[in-house]
N, C-alpha and C positions, 0 to 999 in steps of 0.2 A: 565463721565458716558458713553459717546459714545465709549470710548476705551474699557471699560468693555463689552459693548454690542457687539462690533465687535469680541472681543476675544471669548465671549460666543457663538456667532453665528458660528464662524469657528470651534470651538470645537464640537458643536452640529452637524454641517454638516459632519465633519470627522467621527463622531460616527455613524450617521445615514447611511452613505455609507457602513458601516461594519455590520449593524444590521442583514441583511439577510444572512450573511456569518459567523455568530457567531459560534465559535468552540463548538462542542457538541458531546457526546458519545451516543451510542444506549442504553446503560444501565449504571448503577452506576460503574460497574467494567469493562466496555468496553473501548477500546482505544478512545482517543479524536480525533475527525475528523475535520481537517482543511486543507487548501490548501497544496498540490495539490489535495487532496481528497475532496469529497463533498457527502452529502446525497442526492441522485438524486430525492427523493420524497419530500424533504423538502427545498432544496436550489436551487436557479437559476443556470444556466450553468456557469456563470462567477465566481462562488465560487470555481470551481475546474478545473483541467486541463483535456483535453480530454483523456478518457480511465481510469480515476481514480474515477469512480462512485461507491459508496457504497450504501448499503441499510440495513435496520434493519429487522431481522426476526420477523414477527408478533407473532410467537409462543414462541420463546425463547429470543428475544431481542438481539440475536447474531449479530455481524457486518459481513455482507456478501459481497463478491466480486465475480462477475460473469466474467468468462473467456471464451474464444472460445470453441466451441464444447460442449456447454451446461454444462461446468464444473463450479461448484459453491463451494467456499471455505469459511471457517470462518476465519476472521481476528482477531487474539488474541492480537496483539500488533503492534504499528506503531512507529518506531524510526525515527522521522523527521530529526534529526541532521545527522544520519548515512544513511538516505534514505533507510531504511530497514523495511520490514513488515514480521511478523510471521503469518503463516497460518496453518490450520489443517482441518480435517473433510471433505476432498474433496468427492464429490458425484461420482467422476469418476477418472480415471488416469489423472494426470496432465503431459502431454507429449509434449505440444506445446505452446510456448509463443511468437511465431514469430510475431503475429499480435497484441501484447499487448505492453505497455510501460515497461513491467517488464522483468527481467532476474533472473535466479536461482542464489542465493548467495552461495549455497553449491557446492562442487566439482561435476563436471558432467562427464559422461562416455557415451559410445556407447553400445547399446544392440541389441540383436536379439530376436524376439518373436516367439514362437512355440505353435501351437495348438495341444493338445494331447487328446486322449480319456480319459474321466473321470474314466475309469476302471483301468487306471494305478495308482497304489498306490503312494501317495505323498511321502511315506517313501523311495521309490526307488530313489528319487532325492537327498536324504540326503547323504552327504559325503564331502570330501575335495574340490570338484570342485563346485563352486557356481552356483546354479540355484534355482529359487524360483517361486512359483505360483503367478500370478497376478490376484487376485480376481476381481479387477475392470474391467478386460477384459474377464473374463471367463463366461460361461453360455451355455445353450442349449446342455448339455451333453459333452461339451468341456472344458478342463482346459488349460489356457494359462500360459506358463512358460517363464521366462526371463533368457537369457543367455548373459554373457558378450561377446561382439563381438570379443574380442581378444582371446577368449578361443576356442580351437578346439573341435568340436563335438565328437571327439574320446574319450574325457574324460567324456562324458555324453552319453553313448550308449543308454540310455533310450529315448533320443530325436530322435533316428533313426526312430522310429515308429510314429513320430509326423510330422506335416506339418509346414514348416517354413512360417510365415505370412509376416513379414517385419522387417526392421531395424529401430531403434529409435536412434536419435543422440542427444548428449549433454543434458542429463537429469541426475539428481542425483539418487542414488539407491532408495531413499525413495519415488520417484515419483510414484512407483507402489504400495505403501502402503498407503491406504486411512486413516489409523489411525496415520500416522507419522506427526510430525511437520516439516514444510518446511520454508525456508526463501527466500523471493524475494527482489530484489533491483531494483531501477529505476535510470537510468543515467540522464534522463531529466524529468521534469525541475530540474535545480540545485537550491534547496532551503536550503540545509544544511548550507550554509554560513549565511543565514538569521537567521536560528535557533541558530547558534553559537553566533550570535550577540544579541540574545534575541529579535529578531524582527519577525514579520509576513512576509510571502511570498505571492505574488499574482501578478495578471496581472498589468502591468504598465498602469496608467491612460491614456486614449485616444490613446492607442497603437492599431494599426491595424495588427500587425504581431505577436501578442502573446508574447511580451517581458515581462520578469519577473522583479520585483523589491522587495526590502525589505522595510518595513514600520512599523510604530506603535511600540508597546511594548507588548511582550508576557506576561510580568508580570507588569501590570499597577499598579499605586499607589492604596492603599487600600482606601476604603471610609472614608471620614473624613480628607483626606490630605488637608492642608491649600491651599487656592486658589493661594497664591503668590508663591507656590513652583512648580507649573506646568511649564514645559519647554517651553510652548508657548510664554513666555515672549520674548524668542529669536526671535520670528517671527516679532517683531517690529523692523523696520529698523532705526528709528530715535533714536540716542543716547540720545537726549534730552528727548524724550518721555519715553525711558527706565528708565532714572534716575528719572523722575517724577513719574513713576509707582512704581518703587522699593522703592523710598524714598519720599513719599508724604509729602508735607509741612503741 
């Protein structure tokens, strides 16, 4: 009986340590949230990696990610194995990720931004030479247009009457389109290998340097699985006890 008690206690202890980090979505159709992400209002800090805090919209139950410069995006999908997130619905232009753990997964380019009087017809910018308005930066009677940095302004004479604002480096075309779907990736922490093994990823127990480890089972046995089939039998170090437990007389 003491063996069963010890095994039950160890199993209960392991489970209780994960209770406050249980994977959960913001809604039925939302992405599952687990390490390195966490729901900052519902889970303690150790459930996620710094910079991976998510929240649930109180109005729409959408999964939200806050980025620098008051940029907020909706997270529509999280691919933990590929370490990739899909986002959309930015409330502003997503132009700078330098202080975040994320990088653009899409191809990136360099651009120049121009502020033009709103009296200039948008149609005048249409043609073979790419330039597009950036609604997320426009306002107060000014329309902001985006030009590829490698393109000479000679091909866009409309910009001559505009004021150059600044250059933007290493962003995808769709960063200026608030309706577009974008993909972000994160190089650290490396949890894709844990996912590939069907395990959880999290902070190593008693680690003071933020080390990561794989543990547990992403697909645990269904309820009703026979007690003797659980792998914790392997935790017993005595071969004699193992045999006695597996083949009781």
